[in-house]
N, C-alpha and C positions, 0 to 999 in steps of 0.2 A: 503494500499499500504506500509507503513511504512518506506521506504528508501527515502532521500533527497540527492540530489547532493548538491545543493546550495542553502542556506537559509532554511527557515521553510516549504516551498512549496514543494510538489513532483510533478512530470511531468504529473500527471493525471489531465488534464483540459479538458473542453467541451466534445467532444465525445471520448475522449481517456478513460475514466472510464467507460462510459455506452454502448459503442459500441466495440471500438477497443479491449479493454482489457479483455472482456470475449470471443469475438470471437476468437483472438489470443490464449487465454489460452486453449479454447475447440480445437482449431485447432492443437495446439502443443500436447495436449494430445491424441488426435486422432492418430496422426501421429507416436508419439514415444511409447505411451504405449496402446492404445485403451482404450475407456473411457465408460465403463458400457452399460447403454441402449442407449447412442448416437452412431450413425453409420456415416459413412461419408457423406451421402446425408440427414439424418434427425436427429434432436436433440429433445431428450424428456425432457432435463433439462433446458428448457427455456420456459416459459409460459406452454401451453398446448401441445407443440411441434411445431417446425419450420422446414422448409426446409433449409439446409445448402447450396443448390446448387447456389443461388442467391447471398449469402454472399461470396462464393469462386470467383465468377466472379467479384464481386465489391471490395473486399479487398485484393484479391491475384492475381489480374491481372499483375501487373509486378513481374519481377524475383527476385528482392532484397529482399523484405519483407519476403517472405517464408524462403529464405534460411538463412537470419539473425536471424529470428526466432527460427529455429532449433539448431542454434550454441550456444544459451545462456541458461543458467537454467530457470527454469519456474518462479521464484521470480524476475526475471529481465526482464520481458518482456518489461516495458516501456523503459529501457534503450535500449532493441533491438530495438524498434519503433524510438527512437531517433537516434541510429546509423543509421538505415537505411535511416532516413531523410538527416542526414548528408552524407552519401554515395550518395544518389540521387542527391543533392545539388552539390557536387563534380564530378560527372559524367555530369552534366549540363554544368559547366564550362568547362570541358576537351572536351566534344563533341562540344560546340559552337567555342573553339579554333580550334578545326580540321576543322570546317566547315569554319571558316574565313580563315584558311590557304588554304583550296581548293579554295575559291573564290578569293583570292589575295595571291599567294606563297611569294611574295617580301614584304607582309605586317608583319613585325617583330618589335620586341623590347618589351617595356612594356606596349603600347597602347593597342595592341591585348589581352594580358593578362587583363588589367583593364576593357576592354569591355566584355569579358568572365565572369569575376567573377561579373561584373554588372548584366548580365543577369541571371547568377544563384543565385545571392542575390537580385533580384527586390523585389518590396514591395509586390507583389502577393504572393511570397514564406512566407514572414513573416506574411502575413495577412491571408491567407488561407491554403497554402501548408503545414505549419507545424502543422495545427490541422486536416487536412485531407490528410494524407500521400500518397494515391493511387493517387491523382492528380498530384503531383509530377513526376509521370511516364511520364507525357507528357512533362515536362519542360526539361527532358535529351532526350526524343524522338523527339522531333522538329528538333533539329539540324541533328539527324541521318536520319530523313526523307528525308531531303534535300541533303545529301552527295551522291555521285555517288555510284552506285552499282559495 
């Protein structure tokens, strides 16, 4: 990986290095350049070949990660994942604030802001959400689910 933002350790921890980084690198290469023997539905460069469709459904389920991945250079994929995580947490706080405003329009001031940031920065986010970024789509999706259409 080679690049570290803070300290001696890089952002490659847990599944980032062994699952997300290879998949997102391969996805980015397929979209932007085409990548040799691998195609959009099957990859020959992993093991004896694997199907890519289940990975697309799992890792690219939300709209934010693919967009962020395509905007950064290939050597900054871990930074793109971290930016995506921060963006999802910020969206969760914003959508929760909108949901609280829908429930009680007269509920103003700093208290709704503290509650919405508390929702977005819950211990679940720091325990599991930062290591499994696709689960964070639920974090900002739940307040949207209960907003009126």
